N, C-alpha and C positions, 0 to 999 in steps of 0.2 A: 386915922381914917373917920372921911367924912360923916357927919350925922346924916344918915339916910331918911326918909321922908316916908312918913305913916302912910298906908294905905289903907285909906278911909271909904266908904261907901259914897256915890256922887260924880260927878260929871269927870272928874281927873282920873278917878279907879282904871277905867278900861284903857286909857294912855298909858298908866304907868305900866300895869302888866304887859301891853302893846312891847313897851321900852326893852323890860326888862324880858320880855322873850328874843324879841328882835337884838340888844347888846350880847345876850347871853350864846346866842348863835355865832352873832360876830366874832366873839373873844373865843369860844370853843374852833371855829371853823379855821380863825386864821395857823391856832396850835395844830391842828390836825394835817394842814398843809404840811408844816415841819414834820410832823411826825409822820412822814410820806418817808422824807428823806430821811430819817433814823432805820428804817426798813432799809432803805434801797442800799446805802452802802453796809448795812450789816450782813446784807444778802447778797453781796456781787462777787464775793471768792467763789462760789458753786461754781457758776455758771462758766467764768472767767479766770479759771485756773490753768486752763491750757495756756491761755493768751499772756498770763504772767509770768510762766515758766518759760517759752517761748523766750519771749519782750525782756525778761531779766538776767535770761540762763541760770533761774533758779530749779529746784528739786520740790517735789513732796513738804519734805519736813518745810522750806523755805515758804511754800502756800500756807503750812499750818501756824508758822511763825505770822504770817502775814493775817491771816485772819483772825488768830489770837491775839496780836497787837490791840485791835478794836476791841475786842471782846474785856480783854485786863482792863483796859482804861476806864472803859464802860464800867467794866465792874467794879474798882478801884472808889468810882466817881458815887455811887450809888448813894451812900448814906451820907457824903456830903451834901450831894444836889436835893435829899431832904432838907435837910439844916439850910441850905441857902434858900431852897425856894420857900422854907418856912420862915426864913428870917426877911431876906429880900421882896417875897412876895412872884406869883408867877408869870408877871408882864418883866421885870427886868433881868429875871434869873434867866428866863425862856431867851430874851434878846440878846443880850450879851452870848451866852453860850451857844446859840445859834451863827453869831456874827465867829466866835471861836470855829466851829465847823465849818465855818467857808474857808475858814487860815487854811485848815490839815488838809482842805480839797485843794486846795492851790500847791501846797505843797506835792500832793500827789500829781497836778499837774507837772511842776518844773522834773519832779526826778521822772517823766519817762520822757521829757525832751530827748532827740535826738542829740549827741552828745554830749547826755548828760547820765540818761539809764542807772541811776542809783535807787540801787531794792533798797539801801539803809535808810535814803530819803524817805521811799515810799510808806516803808514800816514805821518813820515818824509821823509822816501825812496821816497814815491809818490811826494811830495812837493818837493825835490830836481830833480827829474825827469822831471817836469814842468817847471823848473828852466831853466835848462839845454837844454830841446827840445826849447824851449821858441827861442833860439837864432838860430834858422836854415833857417825857411821861410824867414827870412827877407834876410840873405845873399844869398838864393837861387834868391830869385827876382832879387838882385842889379848886380847878375853874370849875369842873362837875358838880363838886362838891359846893361850891358857892354859887352857883348859878340857876342850877338846876334841882328838883323835887327829889329825896330820897330816893324815890325805887323806880328810877328813871340810871343811875349811873350805872349799873354793869350793862345797860343796854346801850348806853353812849361808849362806856370801852370797849363795848366789842364794836361799834362802828369804827371809833378811833382805830382799831387792832386793825379791821377791814380795808382804811385807806393806807395803814403803814400796808397790809399787804399789797395794794395797787403796786407799792413802792419797789416791795419784792417781786413781783412779778417782771415789772419794767429790771431790775436788778439782772434779769436774766435774757432772754432773746431780745431786746432791743436795746438791753446795754450793748451785746456782744454786736448787734446789727451797727448801732452808734460808730462801736470801736470801729470796726471794719472800714466803715465809711470816711469818718474824720480823723481815726488815728486815738490810740489813748489818751495822750498828753491834754488832746483838743475836747474829749469829751469831757475832763476834768474842769475843765476852765469854766466851761459853761456850765458844771457843775458850781462852780464857784460861786459865780455870779449870780445864780438862780439862789441859791443860800442864803448868799448879801440880801438880797432883796426880801428873802422871809421875814430875817431878822429885824427889816427897817420895817415891816407891817405889822410885826409882834407888838412893838414899839407905838406904833403908827395906833391900832385899835383895840390891844387888848387891855383889859381893866380886871385885876386882880377879885372884884365883888362889885353886888351891885349897889353896895355903900360909895362907890366910887363913881357912881354917875348917880347918885343923891334918892336912890330907891331902896328899898325895904328889904332886908335880908329873909333868906330861904326857912331863916330858925324862925323868923317873925311871922312868917305867910304859914307855914306849916308845921307851927311848934309841937303838935300831935304826934308826928313822925319821927320825933327827933328826943333819944332819954337823954342824963344829963349827963353820963359820959360826954357823947358826943359832942355837944354844944359847953361845952364849959371853955370858958375863953383865957382859963389860968394859961400865964404864960410860964412854960415847965423848962429848968433850964438843960442845957445839951447833955450833958451826961446824965440828967436822969431822965429823959425822952427816950436816950438809947437803952439805959438799962428797963425801962418799964416795958419795949419795944420787945427786945431780945428773954426779959422773962413772964413772956407772957406765953401758955402754955398751948395754945391754940395757935402759937406762931409757927413754931417748926414742924408740923409733918407737913404744911404746903410748903414751907421751905425746902426742904427734902424734897418732896414728890416737884418741884420746879426744876430744881438742879438736876436730878434724873432725866427728867422727860425730856427738859429742853437740852441739854447737854448731845444726845443723842441726836436730838433733831440738828442743833447745827456742826455737827460733825458729818450728817448726809446735805444737809441745803443749803452750809454756809461755808464750806470746806472742801469738799472729797468728792460728789456726788459727778459733778462734771468730768473729771479726772476718771474716774472709774470707769462712767458708759464709753470714753475716749479707748481707755485700753480696754475693753469687752468688745470694742469695734460698732461703734455708734457715733455717727458724724456730728462734727458741734454743732453744724445748724439744726438735727434733731434732735442731740440733748438738750439745747439751749433753750427749745422748746418744749420738750417734756419739763425739765424744771421748773418752768411756770406753773404746772400743775401745784405746786406745793403754796406757791402764793394762791392761786386761786382756790384749795380746798382752804386758805385760813381767811379768805375773803369773805366764801361761804358759810363758812362757822363761827365765825370773831361775834359779827351782830345776833347768830342764830345763840351762841350759847349764853350770851347777855340776856339776851329775849325771854328765856329761857329761866334767867336766874332771878329774873326780877319779879318771875310773874307764877311760878310755881314753887311750892312748900320743899323744903331740903333742897331747891333745884342746884347748889354747886354741889353739894354732895354726892348726886347723884351722877350729874354731868363728867367730872371730875372721876368716879368710879368707871363709867360708861368709857369715856376718853380713853383711858388707860389700857381696857379691853379690848378696845382696838387698837390701841396702837400696837400691843403685844403681838396680834393677831397681823397686821402691816410689816414689823420687824422682821414676824417669824418668815413670812412669805417673802421678804427682800433677802432674807440668811439662806433659805434651803434654794432658789434659785439663782444666787448669785454667779454658783458658779456655769450654769448653762448658758452659753452665749445667744443662743434662738428665744430665750426668755430675755434675756438683757436687751436685747435689741429691739426686741418687739414695742413696737412705738406705743399702741392701745395699751396696753398691759402697765407699762409703764409710766405712761401718764395717771392711770386709775389709782397706781399705789403711793405716786407722788399727791395725788390729789388728797387721798384719803389721810395721809401722814398730816399734810396740812391741817385738815380737816379734824383730826383729832386732837391735835397739838394747840391749838387754838381756845382748844378750852382753859388753858392759863389763864385768858382774860380773866374769869370768876374767882381766883383765888382772893386777890383783893378786896373783895366783898363778903370773900370764908371769915373775912378777919376781924374787917374795920371797925365793927361798932364793939371790939374791945379796949378802943383805942378814942379818947377827945381828937375832937376837930385840930385844936391847936400842935397836933404834933403830927397832922394826917401825912404830911412830905415824908418825914421821916421813917413813919409805918409802911408806907408808898415803897420809898427806897431801900427799905432795911427787907423788905420781901425781893424786891425787884433784883439783888443783890443776888441770888442763890441761881438763876435761871443763867447769868452771865457769870458766876462765877462757874458752874457745870459746863457751858461753853465755852471758854475759853481755856479752862483744863482738860478737857476733854479732844479739843482739837488738836491743841500743844501736843499731847500724847498719841492721838491718831500719827497724826504727821510722822512723827518718828518712826511708829511701829510701822507707817505703811512701805517706809526704805525705797526700795528701789522702782514700787508703785506696781508690782505684780497684780493681779486678778487674786488670787491666793493672799496677800495683803489684804487687798482690800476685804475679804471675805471674812478674815479673823477681825478685820475693827468692826465690820455688821454683826457679828456673833458677841464681841462684846457691848456692841449696845443694847441688843437684845437683852443678854445680862443686866443693865443698868434698867430698863422697862420692867425687866421680872422683878426687882427691887422696889419699882417705883406702882407696881400694883400689889404688892404686901402693904405700902405707906396708904394707897388709894382705898384701901379694904379698910385699914386702921380709921382714915377719915370719915368713913360711911359709918360704918358703926358705931365707932366712940360719939359719935354726933347725934346718930339716932337716942342709942342708951340714955345719954346726958339729956333731949329733948322730951325721952318719956319719962 
């Protein structure tokens, strides 16, 4: 690591602070653009499920396998992604893996070409996309920790998820329109070119820490904000760092909560909501527009959750409990009305439900802030990756199971899956209550 210049009073200090803000924002912004495509690829399945079924001649189980291919590979890579980022740094790690993502997108394009139409190749492409996308969120978290004050962390995470959910919005109606306009294979070819350009931009503009630009570190500028554990520069071996993460009691309630609420969310937004709406009688153009409101909800909720978390005592605990109550109400409404075609095809009602589902689910952005002070910075990548494992484990397991439960794709089949999702949210409610009261008692 290059030796940082000391921030001393004088003519040069203002210039150094300006550079610190400029280069920090540049590094963060490039990685946020990459994160846009993480969400884009994650959420394409829900809106284009009917297109995939007709293009490849597969059923709901096939769509479930395709949706879970991304999630399984993303999930399996979570702990390795933390180890890779801690070892090689955010810049190199993200640049290499976004390049891998672009190759996965290329395989999807080839699989969709006339004369090929190979569903197995599409599944392989989605698997590689999941591997590439898995090493983007951990690098941007490390960049936020390195380049910005501690009390901005949750706000920045919220902004990143907001950018990601613009990608989720584009994965609905705009993705459907692009496929209708130029074709499935051509759409993926454009995605290949764009993501490769982003990988090159990461290598060009991102730097791991201020010292790489000859600037002082945040722990030097704001030492009063960091405890001994957080600033520890001790090089911790891989096996010990993983053991430290999973051995911490505060880790498990957050991990279980993420598994439950995100597993239910991905069954809806990442896989089967489009097919359900189509089976219930809603036109493709209408439900692709309705599903955009999931992303709009997250777009609103993620930065708001981060802002509240950074500026409110016990903010994370209150947010998790409140959001779970909200999700309980939304999933109850989905289950109770899912057999009534007049409600299911009521566009304003469904826009509201999808918006609220995205809004309340977006509170997951504060879970890392909930536990990160228990660990040193040197293993922050492993901590974030280990926690990130659980929402995608939930999504992968639940979408796979839901695909087989849906079977022939009748409305009754979908309703049974929605009730199962509600049961998961009820379990998440118990965990959220535990998080809230356990933490409050400890603080007292």
